N, C-alpha and C positions, 0 to 999 in steps of 0.2 A: 240663465247664463250660468254653466259649471264653475267650480270654485276653483277648477284649475286657470282658470281667466280670467285676466290683473280688469282690476277695473275701471272702462275707461273716463275720460274725461267728462263731465258734467256739460262745460261747455265749450264753444267752440270759437277762439278769439278771432278777429275780423283781418284782415290785413295787415291794416295800421297798426289796429292794437301787438298784433306778434312783431311788427317792426321796434315799435316802442320798449316792447318789452323784453331785447336785447341792445338796441342800438342807444347809444351816447345821449342824454338829454336836448334837445335843440337840435341834433345833429340832421338828422334828414336831408331828402333833400329829392323829389323825385321828380325823375329824366321827365323833360319834355320828347316824349314819344312820337315816333314820324307819320305813324298810321292813328293816329287822334283825328277825325274828321276828314281824312284825304282817301279813304282803302274804297273801291266805289262799289254795292255791292246791293244785289238784290232788297231786298222788300224783308222778306220772307227767309237772309240765303241761301250759298249755292245750290243749294236744292231743293227752293223754295220753299221749306219745311213749315206749311200753313200754323200760323202762330208764335209762330219764332219770335220775330218783332215784338208783337205781348209782350210773349216770355220775358227779350231783355229786357223792355220798358219798366217790367216791374223787380226786377232783380235791378237794375240801378234805383229804381226809386226806392228798393230795401234799404240796399249797401250806400249807396251814395257815391258808387263806384260805374266806370263806362267797362269796365273789364274784367274778366277773374282775375284777371295779375299788375298789382300794384309795382311798378321798379323805380327803383331810386339809389342815391351815395346816403353812406351816412357813414361814422364813427364808431366801433362796438371796440368797446376796453382799449381807444385811445389810435386803434387802427382804424384806414379810412376802408372802404369797398364797395360795389356793386352791390344795393340787392333784391331777390324778385322775393314779395310774399303772393301766398297766392290767400284770393278769398271766395274761402266755399259758402257763404253766400248767395252769393253770382252764380248761379246754375249748377251749384255743383263743386266749383271750382275747375270746371272740365276747359279743356285746352280746342281750343280755336282757330281761326286761319289769325284774328284780330290778337290771341294770346299769341302766335308766332309773332307776330310783328314785335310785339311789347320784349319776351324778348329775343331774340335774337336783337335787334337794338341795344337791350340789356348787358350783351354778350360784347356789341363792338367795342361799348362804350369801354368795358373794365376792358377790355385788349387796347386799347387809343391812351386810358390811360395808368395802366399797370396796377391796376385793384383788381385785391379777389374779389371773388362771385364768391355768393352765399346765398341760397334759395332755404326760404320758408316755405315749404311745403304743405296744402290740404289740399289735395283733390279727389275727385272721381273715377277721372283718365279722360277719354277723349270726348266732345259733344257730337251725340249721334244725331243734333238736328242739322251739323254740318258735313257728314256723314265719312267719306274716305277724304275729303277737301280737310277734315279735321286732323281725319287719323295720320296723313302724310304730316305732321306739323311735329311729328316726335323724330322724325327725321332732320327735319330744319335745328328743333332744339336740339337735335343729338350731334350733328354734326357743328353748333355753335357752341358750344361743349366741348367736344374735343379742340376746337378751334384754341379755347382761353386757354385748354390745357397743355396741348400742346406748346404757347407761348412760355411754359410757366408758372401760371398762376395757380395759386389752389383753387379749387372748388370747395367747397364747403357743405353740405344740406341736413336742414334739422326738420321729419320728419313729423308732421304735428297728424290729427285725428280726421277725418284720416287720409293714406297718404298710399293710395291703390290707382290699379291700371296705368299707363303712358308716362302718368307723372312721374309713381312709382321708379320703373323699367327707364327713364333716360335723366330727369335732372337728381334722382334720387338714386339708384345704385346705381347710375354711374361719377359721384363725384368721390373727391380722393378721401376724405374723412364723412363719415353719420350721424352724426346726434339725431336721437329721436325723445320725444314726450312722453311718459309712462303712460300706457296700455293706447295708445294710438293705432290702431288698425296700421297696419301696414302688411302689404301682400298686391302681388298684380291680378287678384281677382277681386271685385269688388264685394261687398257682402252682399249683393242681388243675384251673382250669374258665381258664387262657390257649390259646388255639392252641397245637398239637403242634409247629405250628413258628415261632412264637414264639423270638424273641431273649434269653438271661433278665437282660441287658448294660437291655435298655430299663425294666426292671424296680425300676431301685435310685437309690440316694436322690442318687449323679451324675446319672442322667439326665435325671431329675425338674430338679436343680438345670441342668443346659444348656436342658434344658424351658423353664426359669421359672416350674416351679410351688413354688417352695421358695428359700428366704434364700441359708444355707450350708452347705455339712457339715459337721460339726464329730467331731472325731477325740472319744472319751471320756474323757483326762484333762481336756481344752480345754475343757467342757460346764461345770463348772460358773461355774466364767471368765465365758464365751461366755454364758450366759443372765443369771448377776445382771445384767450389766452392758445387757444388754438392759432386763428390770426393772425396772431403777434407770432409766435412758434415759424409761422412756415411762411410768412409775410417776412423774415426776417432777413437783412443783408447777410451775405453769407462769401466767406476766400470760397473759392471749390481747388485753389490749389496748394492750402497748408492739409496737413492730415491732420485729425485728431488729436488730440496727445492722447496716449494708455494709462486709465484710472493708475491711481498708485494702489498695491496689496493691503490688502486687509487682512490677510490673515499673518502665518506666520510668514519670517524673514532671511533665517536659515536655510539650506541650501540639502535636499535630498540627500543624503552619502548612496544609497543602495535606488534598485529602482522598483522592489518591491514599498522599500517608503516613502516611494514617488508616489504610485498605487494608491498607498494606503493613506498618505495626506488626501490628496482629491478625493477621497469616498469617505474620509471620513466628516460625521456629522454635526460635527459642531465647524465646519470650512466655510467661511462667507462665500455668501449664493449673491447669483443676478439682482435681485432687490437691493442688495445692503448695497452691490457695487453701483446702482445705478441712484440708488438716496445719495450718497457719498461723493457724487459726480456731479450732477446735475442740479441743479436751485430750481428747478421745474420744470416737470415733468406734463403729455400728454399724449395718452394713451393709439398704439393703432392696434385693432384686432378685428382676425376672423381671414381665411383666406378668401371669401367672394366665394367661395364651390360650396357652400355646405356644413364648414369644420371649421375647427376652434383650436388651441392647443395649448391651454396655460403650465405648458414647460416653456412655452417664444415669449417672451417681452418684447413686444416692441413699442417704437412710439420714437417722436420728439423731443426731445430737453436743452437744457438752456443751461450753458458751459461756460461762463465769463462770459456773457453777450453775446452769443455764439448761439444757435440751435445749431441744436447734430441732432443726426436720426440715430435711433439705435434697435439694431436688434439683438435678444441677450438670450442663451440657454441658462437654463435652472437646474439641469442635475439630471433630468429625466431624459429615456429615448426618446428623441423628437419625431412625431406622428407626420404624415404626409405634410394638414393642415398647417400644419409651423412652417413649414418649410415653403408654401409656400404664403405665407403673412409673411416670412424674412425677406423671400423674393417682391414681393409686393412693398413694404419697404422699401427697398435700393430701389426698387424700381420707380418709386414718386420720389425717392431723393436727388437719385439725376436728375430726375425732370423740374423740380424746383430749385435743384441748382445748390444740396445742400448735404454735408461732407454725413460719413458716416462711421459709426463705431458698431463691433459687434462682440461679446462676449461669450467666448466658446466655452460650452460645460454639458457634458451629454456621453452618456456609457456608447452611445453608436446612435441609428438610426433605429425606432418599431422596426420590429422585423417577424413580428406576426401576420396569423392571415388578413387579417381587418384590414392591414396597415399595405397589404400588396396589392389589397381589393381597392384599395382610394388610391393605386396611384405612387407608391413612394418612389420607384425607381423614377417616375418625372418629376416627380418634384421634387427631390433631389438636384437632380440633373437641371431645371429649371433655376433653384440658384446657385447653383455653381454658374451656369450663367448670366447671372441677372450680377453676378459681387464680379466677375471678368471681364464684361463688356459693361461695368460702370461710367458716367463719366465725371464722378466726383471721387474723390479719395477715401478709400476704404480703411479704418484701420483693426486690428481685431487684435486680442487679448486670452490667452486661456487661463482660466482664472480656475480652473478644475479641470477633470476629466475629458480630453482630447482623445474622442475613441473612435478611430478609423474617418471611414471616409462622410459620415455623417454628423462627425465633426470638421472637418475640415471642410462642407462648403459653404460655412459661413466664414471661412480665413480668409482674408486680406492675401490673396499673392506679393512675399516681396515687405508685408509692412506685417508681419504677425510680430506680435511680445507673449510674453510667461511671467504666469506669478512663480515663488518657491514651492507654492501646494498645488499643482499643479503637474500632467505629465500630457503625451500626444504618443500616439503608438498606430502603427498597421493594424494593428487589432489586438483587444485584450489579451494579457499575459496567459489567462483561463484557456482561452480557445486558440491563441496559437499554443498550447502544450494536448491539447487534444487535439489540434489540425499534424502536427508536428509525428500526434501516436506515442506524446509520452509518461510519462505515469506524473501523479499529481502533483508527488513532492517535487517533482524539476519546475513548480510554475518559477517561485521566485528568483530560482538559474534564469530561465528564458525569460522573464521580465529584466533580468540585467540585459541580455543580446540584445535585447529589441530595443534599446540608450532608448526609452525615452520621457527620462527626466529633461528638467525645463533646461538645466545648463548642457544636457545631450542635446536637445536642440538646437541651442542657438553653436553648437561646435559642430554638429551639420550642417547649416548651412539653412534651415529651416524657421528660427525665429535669428528678429533684429536682437533682442535684446532678454532682458528679462527685468520688471519693474517692481524694488521696494515700497 
Protein backbone atom coordinates (compact mmCIF):
# COMPACT_ATOMS: atom_id res chain seq x y z
CA UNK A 1 0.00 0.00 0.00
CA UNK A 2 1.40 3.44 -0.93
CA UNK A 3 2.47 5.67 1.94
CA UNK A 4 -0.26 8.17 0.99
CA UNK A 5 -3.04 5.65 1.68
CA UNK A 6 -4.35 5.78 5.26
CA UNK A 7 -4.32 2.52 7.16
CA UNK A 8 -7.60 0.65 6.91
CA UNK A 9 -9.31 -0.75 10.00
CA UNK A 10 -7.82 -4.11 10.90
CA UNK A 11 -11.16 -5.73 11.71
CA UNK A 12 -14.70 -5.17 10.54
CA UNK A 13 -17.43 -4.83 13.14
CA UNK A 14 -20.55 -6.93 12.87
CA UNK A 15 -23.83 -5.11 12.32
CA UNK A 16 -24.83 -5.51 15.96
CA UNK A 17 -21.42 -4.48 17.25
CA UNK A 18 -21.67 -1.32 15.13
CA UNK A 19 -25.06 -0.58 16.68
CA UNK A 20 -23.69 -1.20 20.19
CA UNK A 21 -20.81 1.19 19.51
CA UNK A 22 -23.18 4.14 19.05
CA UNK A 23 -26.42 3.26 20.89
CA UNK A 24 -27.12 4.06 24.52
CA UNK A 25 -26.87 0.96 26.68
CA UNK A 26 -29.69 -1.59 26.24
CA UNK A 27 -31.70 0.82 24.09
CA UNK A 28 -31.72 -1.12 20.79
CA UNK A 29 -34.97 -2.80 19.79
CA UNK A 30 -34.99 -4.74 16.54
CA UNK A 31 -37.93 -4.08 14.25
CA UNK A 32 -40.34 -6.90 13.50
CA UNK A 33 -39.90 -6.78 9.74
CA UNK A 34 -42.67 -8.09 7.50
CA UNK A 35 -40.54 -9.94 4.98
CA UNK A 36 -39.11 -12.44 7.44
CA UNK A 37 -40.44 -15.82 6.39
CA UNK A 38 -43.08 -14.24 4.12
CA UNK A 39 -41.33 -13.50 0.83
CA UNK A 40 -41.80 -16.34 -1.63
CA UNK A 41 -38.50 -17.16 -3.27
CA UNK A 42 -37.09 -19.82 -5.51
CA UNK A 43 -34.61 -22.05 -3.78
CA UNK A 44 -31.69 -20.30 -5.45
CA UNK A 45 -33.26 -16.85 -5.76
CA UNK A 46 -34.94 -15.01 -8.64
CA UNK A 47 -32.24 -16.07 -11.13
CA UNK A 48 -32.10 -19.68 -9.95
CA UNK A 49 -28.38 -19.04 -9.34
CA UNK A 50 -26.90 -22.43 -8.55
CA UNK A 51 -25.54 -22.58 -5.02
CA UNK A 52 -27.10 -19.27 -3.88
CA UNK A 53 -29.26 -20.95 -1.25
CA UNK A 54 -26.22 -22.70 0.16
CA UNK A 55 -24.29 -19.43 0.25
CA UNK A 56 -27.11 -17.79 2.17
CA UNK A 57 -27.25 -20.70 4.61
CA UNK A 58 -23.52 -20.45 5.26
CA UNK A 59 -23.81 -16.69 5.74
CA UNK A 60 -26.62 -17.17 8.24
CA UNK A 61 -24.65 -19.78 10.15
CA UNK A 62 -21.51 -17.59 10.18
CA UNK A 63 -23.17 -14.33 11.23
CA UNK A 64 -26.35 -15.36 13.00
CA UNK A 65 -28.27 -12.99 10.71
CA UNK A 66 -30.93 -13.78 8.12
CA UNK A 67 -30.04 -10.84 5.89
CA UNK A 68 -27.32 -8.28 5.24
CA UNK A 69 -28.92 -5.48 7.26
CA UNK A 70 -30.22 -5.27 10.83
CA UNK A 71 -32.89 -2.63 11.47
CA UNK A 72 -34.32 -1.30 14.71
CA UNK A 73 -34.66 1.69 16.99
CA UNK A 74 -32.26 2.94 19.63
CA UNK A 75 -31.38 6.07 21.52
CA UNK A 76 -28.08 7.69 20.64
CA UNK A 77 -26.98 10.36 23.09
CA UNK A 78 -30.55 10.51 24.34
CA UNK A 79 -32.20 10.92 20.91
CA UNK A 80 -34.39 8.12 19.60
CA UNK A 81 -33.65 7.08 16.03
CA UNK A 82 -34.19 4.30 13.52
CA UNK A 83 -30.90 2.51 12.80
CA UNK A 84 -30.09 0.34 9.79
CA UNK A 85 -26.75 -1.44 10.25
CA UNK A 86 -25.13 -3.53 7.53
CA UNK A 87 -23.60 -6.94 8.19
CA UNK A 88 -20.60 -7.24 5.87
CA UNK A 89 -20.12 -10.88 6.86
CA UNK A 90 -23.42 -11.70 5.17
CA UNK A 91 -22.47 -11.92 1.49
CA UNK A 92 -20.38 -8.77 1.68
CA UNK A 93 -23.22 -6.66 3.04
CA UNK A 94 -24.76 -6.80 -0.43
CA UNK A 95 -28.21 -5.47 -1.22
CA UNK A 96 -30.80 -7.98 -2.37
CA UNK A 97 -34.59 -8.04 -2.41
CA UNK A 98 -34.84 -8.91 1.27
CA UNK A 99 -32.45 -6.08 2.07
CA UNK A 100 -34.81 -3.77 0.22
CA UNK A 101 -37.74 -5.17 2.22
CA UNK A 102 -36.01 -4.37 5.48
CA UNK A 103 -34.83 -0.91 4.51
CA UNK A 104 -38.26 0.08 3.21
CA UNK A 105 -39.92 -1.11 6.43
CA UNK A 106 -37.35 0.79 8.50
CA UNK A 107 -37.94 4.03 6.59
CA UNK A 108 -41.70 3.62 6.94
CA UNK A 109 -41.26 3.17 10.68
CA UNK A 110 -39.14 6.32 10.84
CA UNK A 111 -41.82 8.37 9.09
CA UNK A 112 -44.71 6.91 11.08
CA UNK A 113 -42.97 7.64 14.39
CA UNK A 114 -41.22 10.89 13.33
CA UNK A 115 -37.73 9.54 14.01
CA UNK A 116 -34.42 10.43 12.37
CA UNK A 117 -32.81 7.73 10.24
CA UNK A 118 -29.24 6.53 10.79
CA UNK A 119 -27.44 4.22 8.37
CA UNK A 120 -24.34 2.34 9.57
CA UNK A 121 -23.05 1.22 6.19
CA UNK A 122 -20.64 -1.59 5.30
CA UNK A 123 -21.45 -2.99 1.87
CA UNK A 124 -19.86 -4.04 -1.38
CA UNK A 125 -22.91 -3.13 -3.47
CA UNK A 126 -25.76 -5.00 -5.15
CA UNK A 127 -26.04 -8.79 -4.87
CA UNK A 128 -25.01 -10.31 -8.19
CA UNK A 129 -26.77 -13.64 -7.44
CA UNK A 130 -30.09 -11.78 -7.72
CA UNK A 131 -29.10 -9.85 -10.84
CA UNK A 132 -31.16 -6.86 -11.92
CA UNK A 133 -33.77 -7.71 -9.31
CA UNK A 134 -31.13 -6.77 -6.75
CA UNK A 135 -29.98 -3.74 -8.71
CA UNK A 136 -33.45 -2.15 -8.76
CA UNK A 137 -33.46 -2.20 -4.95
CA UNK A 138 -31.32 0.93 -5.25
CA UNK A 139 -34.29 2.75 -6.78
CA UNK A 140 -36.49 1.45 -4.02
CA UNK A 141 -34.08 2.47 -1.27
CA UNK A 142 -33.48 5.89 -2.84
CA UNK A 143 -37.21 6.54 -2.99
CA UNK A 144 -37.71 5.59 0.65
CA UNK A 145 -34.82 7.80 1.70
CA UNK A 146 -36.23 10.74 -0.24
CA UNK A 147 -39.68 10.24 1.31
CA UNK A 148 -38.09 10.30 4.76
CA UNK A 149 -36.18 13.46 3.91
CA UNK A 150 -39.27 15.12 2.44
CA UNK A 151 -41.08 14.39 5.71
CA UNK A 152 -38.63 16.74 7.42
CA UNK A 153 -36.65 13.98 9.14
CA UNK A 154 -32.85 14.05 9.25
CA UNK A 155 -30.87 11.26 7.59
CA UNK A 156 -27.35 10.60 8.85
CA UNK A 157 -24.95 8.05 7.39
CA UNK A 158 -21.90 6.53 9.01
CA UNK A 159 -19.51 5.03 6.48
CA UNK A 160 -17.74 1.90 7.69
CA UNK A 161 -15.29 -0.29 5.80
CA UNK A 162 -16.10 -0.73 2.97
CA UNK A 163 -18.84 1.56 1.66
CA UNK A 164 -18.96 1.03 -2.08
CA UNK A 165 -21.36 0.56 -4.97
CA UNK A 166 -25.06 1.22 -4.57
CA UNK A 167 -24.92 1.46 -0.79
CA UNK A 168 -22.64 4.48 -1.14
CA UNK A 169 -24.66 5.95 -4.01
CA UNK A 170 -28.00 5.78 -2.12
CA UNK A 171 -27.98 5.58 1.67
CA UNK A 172 -24.46 6.99 1.92
CA UNK A 173 -24.06 9.87 -0.48
CA UNK A 174 -27.79 10.61 -0.33
CA UNK A 175 -27.79 11.36 3.41
CA UNK A 176 -28.07 14.86 4.86
CA UNK A 177 -24.92 14.51 6.95
CA UNK A 178 -22.22 11.92 6.37
CA UNK A 179 -19.64 10.71 8.89
CA UNK A 180 -16.96 8.14 8.17
CA UNK A 181 -14.53 6.01 10.12
CA UNK A 182 -10.84 6.64 9.39
CA UNK A 183 -9.30 4.65 6.57
CA UNK A 184 -12.58 3.18 5.37
CA UNK A 185 -12.90 2.37 1.68
CA UNK A 186 -15.47 4.77 0.23
CA UNK A 187 -16.31 5.01 -3.43
CA UNK A 188 -18.73 3.88 -6.08
CA UNK A 189 -16.16 1.46 -7.49
CA UNK A 190 -15.26 -1.47 -5.28
CA UNK A 191 -11.69 -2.72 -4.95
CA UNK A 192 -12.12 -5.52 -7.52
CA UNK A 193 -13.63 -3.41 -10.30
CA UNK A 194 -11.35 -0.35 -10.32
CA UNK A 195 -8.75 0.30 -13.00
CA UNK A 196 -5.57 -1.59 -12.22
CA UNK A 197 -3.50 1.58 -11.94
CA UNK A 198 -5.88 3.34 -9.51
CA UNK A 199 -4.44 5.02 -6.44
CA UNK A 200 -5.99 3.31 -3.38
CA UNK A 201 -5.80 6.58 -1.46
CA UNK A 202 -8.42 8.08 -3.79
CA UNK A 203 -11.00 5.59 -2.50
CA UNK A 204 -10.85 6.45 1.18
CA UNK A 205 -12.92 8.41 3.65
CA UNK A 206 -10.15 10.98 3.87
CA UNK A 207 -10.15 11.49 0.09
CA UNK A 208 -13.92 11.89 0.06
CA UNK A 209 -13.67 14.49 2.83
CA UNK A 210 -11.12 16.47 0.81
CA UNK A 211 -13.40 16.25 -2.22
CA UNK A 212 -16.40 17.65 -0.35
CA UNK A 213 -18.35 14.39 -0.49
CA UNK A 214 -18.62 13.80 3.28
CA UNK A 215 -18.87 16.02 6.33
CA UNK A 216 -16.36 14.54 8.77
CA UNK A 217 -14.03 11.65 9.53
CA UNK A 218 -14.54 10.54 13.13
CA UNK A 219 -12.45 8.16 15.21
CA UNK A 220 -14.34 5.10 16.50
CA UNK A 221 -14.02 6.15 20.13
CA UNK A 222 -15.58 9.53 19.31
CA UNK A 223 -18.37 8.28 17.06
CA UNK A 224 -21.06 7.86 19.72
CA UNK A 225 -20.71 11.46 20.90
CA UNK A 226 -20.38 12.85 17.37
CA UNK A 227 -23.49 11.06 16.16
CA UNK A 228 -25.42 11.92 19.30
CA UNK A 229 -24.62 15.62 18.92
CA UNK A 230 -25.82 15.70 15.31
CA UNK A 231 -29.00 13.82 16.11
CA UNK A 232 -29.71 16.19 18.98
CA UNK A 233 -29.13 19.29 16.88
CA UNK A 234 -31.04 18.15 13.81
CA UNK A 235 -33.96 16.71 15.78
CA UNK A 236 -34.44 19.59 18.23
CA UNK A 237 -37.83 21.33 18.10
CA UNK A 238 -37.48 24.68 16.38
CA UNK A 239 -39.58 27.81 16.02
CA UNK A 240 -39.78 28.50 12.30
CA UNK A 241 -41.40 31.90 12.75
CA UNK A 242 -38.87 33.68 14.98
CA UNK A 243 -35.68 34.80 13.22
CA UNK A 244 -32.41 34.04 15.00
CA UNK A 245 -30.93 36.93 16.89
CA UNK A 246 -27.77 38.42 15.37
CA UNK A 247 -24.63 37.84 17.45
CA UNK A 248 -23.25 40.68 19.53
CA UNK A 249 -20.32 42.61 18.10
CA UNK A 250 -16.93 41.31 19.21
CA UNK A 251 -14.81 44.13 17.83
CA UNK A 252 -14.95 47.90 18.10
CA UNK A 253 -18.20 49.56 19.12
CA UNK A 254 -17.53 53.14 17.96
CA UNK A 255 -18.60 54.05 14.42
CA UNK A 256 -16.14 54.87 11.62
CA UNK A 257 -15.97 58.55 10.73
CA UNK A 258 -15.24 58.02 7.03
CA UNK A 259 -15.79 55.44 4.34
CA UNK A 260 -12.10 54.65 4.10
CA UNK A 261 -11.90 54.17 7.86
CA UNK A 262 -14.74 51.65 7.62
CA UNK A 263 -12.84 49.76 4.92
CA UNK A 264 -9.60 49.84 6.91
CA UNK A 265 -11.29 48.54 10.05
CA UNK A 266 -12.94 45.69 8.17
CA UNK A 267 -9.62 44.70 6.63
CA UNK A 268 -7.62 44.93 9.87
CA UNK A 269 -5.99 41.57 10.66
CA UNK A 270 -6.88 41.86 14.34
CA UNK A 271 -10.62 42.18 13.66
CA UNK A 272 -12.66 39.20 15.03
CA UNK A 273 -13.48 36.66 12.34
CA UNK A 274 -16.29 34.17 11.82
CA UNK A 275 -14.89 31.39 14.00
CA UNK A 276 -14.73 33.73 17.00
CA UNK A 277 -18.34 34.80 16.44
CA UNK A 278 -19.55 31.21 16.15
CA UNK A 279 -17.68 30.14 19.27
CA UNK A 280 -19.12 33.04 21.26
CA UNK A 281 -22.67 32.62 19.97
CA UNK A 282 -23.20 28.84 20.18
CA UNK A 283 -22.68 26.42 23.05
CA UNK A 284 -22.32 23.41 20.73
CA UNK A 285 -21.65 23.08 17.01
CA UNK A 286 -21.50 20.38 14.36
CA UNK A 287 -20.03 21.15 10.93
CA UNK A 288 -21.49 20.59 7.49
CA UNK A 289 -18.72 20.41 4.89
CA UNK A 290 -18.42 20.13 1.14
CA UNK A 291 -20.54 20.96 -1.87
CA UNK A 292 -21.13 17.30 -2.87
CA UNK A 293 -19.74 18.23 -6.30
CA UNK A 294 -16.04 17.68 -5.66
CA UNK A 295 -15.18 20.88 -3.83
CA UNK A 296 -14.61 22.44 -0.43
CA UNK A 297 -13.95 25.99 0.70
CA UNK A 298 -12.28 26.47 4.12
CA UNK A 299 -13.36 30.09 3.93
CA UNK A 300 -17.04 29.14 4.30
CA UNK A 301 -17.98 27.60 7.66
CA UNK A 302 -21.33 25.82 7.65
CA UNK A 303 -23.11 23.70 10.20
CA UNK A 304 -25.61 23.61 13.05
CA UNK A 305 -25.26 25.24 16.44
CA UNK A 306 -27.15 25.34 19.72
CA UNK A 307 -28.19 28.77 20.97
CA UNK A 308 -30.16 28.88 24.24
CA UNK A 309 -31.69 25.48 23.59
CA UNK A 310 -32.56 26.24 19.96
CA UNK A 311 -30.81 24.76 16.94
CA UNK A 312 -29.74 27.30 14.33
CA UNK A 313 -28.11 26.50 10.99
CA UNK A 314 -25.21 28.77 10.11
CA UNK A 315 -23.16 29.72 7.07
CA UNK A 316 -20.24 32.05 7.72
CA UNK A 317 -17.66 33.61 5.44
CA UNK A 318 -14.16 33.89 6.92
CA UNK A 319 -12.84 36.99 5.17
CA UNK A 320 -11.46 35.28 2.08
CA UNK A 321 -12.71 35.34 -1.49
CA UNK A 322 -15.53 32.79 -1.61
CA UNK A 323 -15.15 29.99 -4.13
CA UNK A 324 -17.95 28.27 -6.08
CA UNK A 325 -17.66 25.32 -3.68
CA UNK A 326 -18.27 27.70 -0.78
CA UNK A 327 -21.45 29.06 -2.34
CA UNK A 328 -22.73 25.60 -3.17
CA UNK A 329 -22.02 24.40 0.38
CA UNK A 330 -23.93 27.35 1.82
CA UNK A 331 -26.85 26.70 -0.54
CA UNK A 332 -26.87 23.08 0.56
CA UNK A 333 -26.97 24.21 4.19
CA UNK A 334 -29.84 26.66 3.64
CA UNK A 335 -31.96 24.11 1.79
CA UNK A 336 -31.37 21.42 4.40
CA UNK A 337 -32.29 23.85 7.17
CA UNK A 338 -35.47 24.71 5.30
CA UNK A 339 -36.47 21.07 5.00
CA UNK A 340 -35.78 20.40 8.69
CA UNK A 341 -37.52 23.60 9.80
CA UNK A 342 -34.40 25.17 11.32
CA UNK A 343 -33.73 28.94 11.22
CA UNK A 344 -30.57 30.17 9.53
CA UNK A 345 -27.87 32.64 10.59
CA UNK A 346 -25.36 33.91 8.04
CA UNK A 347 -22.19 35.88 8.73
CA UNK A 348 -21.05 38.01 5.81
CA UNK A 349 -17.32 38.67 5.43
CA UNK A 350 -15.65 38.49 2.04
CA UNK A 351 -13.84 40.92 -0.26
CA UNK A 352 -15.92 39.28 -2.98
CA UNK A 353 -16.35 36.11 -4.95
CA UNK A 354 -13.26 34.34 -6.24
CA UNK A 355 -12.89 35.59 -9.82
CA UNK A 356 -9.94 33.73 -11.29
CA UNK A 357 -10.07 31.36 -14.24
CA UNK A 358 -10.38 28.34 -11.97
CA UNK A 359 -13.45 29.82 -10.28
CA UNK A 360 -15.03 30.53 -13.65
CA UNK A 361 -14.41 26.96 -14.79
CA UNK A 362 -15.96 25.73 -11.55
CA UNK A 363 -19.18 27.63 -12.29
CA UNK A 364 -18.90 30.75 -10.12
CA UNK A 365 -21.92 32.48 -11.63
CA UNK A 366 -24.17 29.44 -11.34
CA UNK A 367 -23.04 28.79 -7.77
CA UNK A 368 -23.74 32.37 -6.69
CA UNK A 369 -27.11 32.31 -8.44
CA UNK A 370 -28.00 29.08 -6.63
CA UNK A 371 -27.25 30.61 -3.23
CA UNK A 372 -29.27 33.73 -4.07
CA UNK A 373 -32.18 31.42 -4.94
CA UNK A 374 -31.78 29.28 -1.80
CA UNK A 375 -31.82 32.30 0.52
CA UNK A 376 -34.64 34.02 -1.36
CA UNK A 377 -36.87 30.93 -1.27
CA UNK A 378 -35.99 29.68 2.22
CA UNK A 379 -39.17 28.61 4.07
CA UNK A 380 -37.48 29.43 7.40
CA UNK A 381 -36.33 32.80 8.77
CA UNK A 382 -32.82 33.92 7.84
CA UNK A 383 -30.81 36.49 9.80
CA UNK A 384 -27.57 37.97 8.42
CA UNK A 385 -24.81 39.95 10.10
CA UNK A 386 -22.01 41.73 8.26
CA UNK A 387 -18.95 41.22 10.48
CA UNK A 388 -16.26 42.51 8.12
CA UNK A 389 -16.07 43.08 4.40
CA UNK A 390 -19.23 43.09 2.35
CA UNK A 391 -17.79 42.86 -1.11
CA UNK A 392 -20.40 43.19 -3.85
CA UNK A 393 -22.61 40.32 -5.05
CA UNK A 394 -20.25 37.76 -3.60
CA UNK A 395 -21.28 38.99 -0.16
CA UNK A 396 -24.88 39.84 -0.98
CA UNK A 397 -25.63 36.24 -1.99
CA UNK A 398 -25.32 35.26 1.69
CA UNK A 399 -27.36 38.22 2.99
CA UNK A 400 -30.98 37.90 4.07
CA UNK A 401 -33.28 40.36 2.27
CA UNK A 402 -34.89 42.59 4.88
CA UNK A 403 -33.03 41.14 7.86
CA UNK A 404 -29.44 42.31 7.48
CA UNK A 405 -27.47 43.72 10.42
CA UNK A 406 -23.97 45.18 10.64
CA UNK A 407 -21.17 45.50 13.18
CA UNK A 408 -19.35 48.83 13.68
CA UNK A 409 -16.20 47.42 12.09
CA UNK A 410 -17.82 46.35 8.83
CA UNK A 411 -18.75 47.82 5.47
CA UNK A 412 -20.89 46.83 2.48
CA UNK A 413 -20.30 48.13 -1.00
CA UNK A 414 -21.45 47.62 -4.56
CA UNK A 415 -17.75 47.17 -5.36
CA UNK A 416 -14.42 47.62 -3.59
CA UNK A 417 -13.31 51.27 -3.54
CA UNK A 418 -10.10 50.48 -5.43
CA UNK A 419 -12.02 48.76 -8.21
CA UNK A 420 -14.59 51.53 -8.37
CA UNK A 421 -11.76 54.04 -8.72
CA UNK A 422 -10.25 52.06 -11.58
CA UNK A 423 -13.58 51.61 -13.38
CA UNK A 424 -14.27 55.35 -13.12
CA UNK A 425 -10.77 56.00 -14.51
CA UNK A 426 -9.78 58.02 -11.48
CA UNK A 427 -6.30 58.31 -10.05
CA UNK A 428 -5.23 56.11 -7.18
CA UNK A 429 -5.17 59.11 -4.88
CA UNK A 430 -8.94 59.36 -5.24
CA UNK A 431 -9.68 55.96 -3.69
CA UNK A 432 -10.51 57.45 -0.30
CA UNK A 433 -12.91 59.99 -1.72
CA UNK A 434 -14.52 57.26 -3.82
CA UNK A 435 -15.06 55.20 -0.69
CA UNK A 436 -16.86 58.18 0.80
CA UNK A 437 -19.10 58.52 -2.24
CA UNK A 438 -20.04 54.83 -2.11
CA UNK A 439 -21.64 55.34 1.34
CA UNK A 440 -20.48 51.96 2.55
CA UNK A 441 -20.18 52.60 6.31
CA UNK A 442 -22.46 50.55 8.61
CA UNK A 443 -24.41 53.67 9.59
CA UNK A 444 -24.83 54.47 5.89
CA UNK A 445 -26.32 51.02 5.33
CA UNK A 446 -28.95 51.73 7.99
CA UNK A 447 -29.74 55.19 6.57
CA UNK A 448 -30.07 53.73 3.09
CA UNK A 449 -32.49 51.06 4.33
CA UNK A 450 -30.20 48.20 3.40
CA UNK A 451 -29.49 47.15 7.00
CA UNK A 452 -32.05 47.01 9.79
CA UNK A 453 -29.57 48.19 12.39
CA UNK A 454 -26.16 47.83 13.97
CA UNK A 455 -25.24 45.43 16.75
CA UNK A 456 -23.01 46.37 19.66
